[in-house]
N, C-alpha and C positions, 0 to 999 in steps of 0.2 A: 377488505380483509380486516378482521379484528386483531387486537393486540395479541391475543392468544394464538391466532393463526400465524402471525409473524414469527413467533418463537419456534415454530415447527420447521422452518426452513433449515436445511442441513448447513452446518457451518464447520469449518476446519480450524482446529487450534494450530497456531503457528507463531513464529517470531520473525517478523519482517520490520524493517524501518521504512517509514513513510514521512512525507512532509504534509503539514496541515496548515491551511489558511482559514482563518475565522473571519467572517464578515464583520467589519467594524474594528478589527484588531490589526494594527500594522505588522507587517512581516510574516514570516512562516515559522512554524514550530516543527521540530523533529519528534516524532512519536513512534512508539512500538505497537505494531499491530499484533494483537493477541488472538483474535479469531476473525474469520472472514467468511461471508456468505454472499450469495448473489444479491441480497437485499441490503447488506450493511456490514459494518465493521465495529469491533471493540478496540479502542485505542488507549494506550497507557502513556502517561507523561504529558497530559494535556493541561495547559494553563489558560486561565481567562475564558473558559467556555461556560455558556449558560444554555439551558434547555431551550430548544426552538431556534437557536442561531443557525444561519446558513453557513456551510463550510464546504471546502474543496479539499479532497485528499489525493495526493499524488502517489498512486500505487504502481509498483514495478510492472512494467510492460503494459499498463493500462492508461497511464497518464492521469491528468486531473479529473477527478470524479466528483460531481456536485451532490451534496446531501444536506442533512439537517441533524443537529444534536438531538437525540431522543432522551438521553439521561446523562447525568454527571454524578460521579461518586468517587471520592478519594483519589483524584488524579487520573481517573479513568473516565471514558465516556463511550456511549453507544451512538453510532452515526447510521442513519438510514439513508440510503442512496435514492436520488430522484428517479433513476432508471436502473434496471437490473444489469449486473455485470457478470462476466464469466470468471469466477474466482480461480479457476485452473490457470488462467493467464498470469496471475500474480505469483503462482507457485512455479511456473515454468522458468527455465534458465533465462538469463538476460540475453537479449538479442545482440549479436555482434555487430558493431559499427565503428565509426571513427572515434567516438568518445569512449569506447569500451577499453578498460585497462588491459594490458597484455596478459595478466595472470588469469583472466577469464576467457580469453580467446582460445579457439581450438588450437591444438599443437600444429606446428609446421609440417607440411608434407615431407616425407623422407628425402625427396630429391632437393629440398631447400635447406635441410639440416646441414649439409656439407658447406653451405655458404656462410654459416655462422663462424665467427671468430672466437677462438679460445682465449680466455683471460687468465 
């Protein structure tokens, strides 16, 4: 696929937070995802990134996804993924689990509401 073909992949504009690891740079960075497609992501707030570096992006509901920096400009960068993802997963609500904060869990069933204590 040529570079012009890559740009034809449908992408969604959005605002998500993600963590970014850059190969050779210690620690993780919190970045803002501005758009996302099955083949890559545009991230904002990136520091210390250079074109061609290997990176891992921790996307909501998808986990760590490996890719490479395609371009860097004014605190933003384009990342191409090594393998295609399903971008709908990142847009879907967080999965409920032990680590899920109470405010994003589904409401209590009506029969359990009576067990709550009034403050």
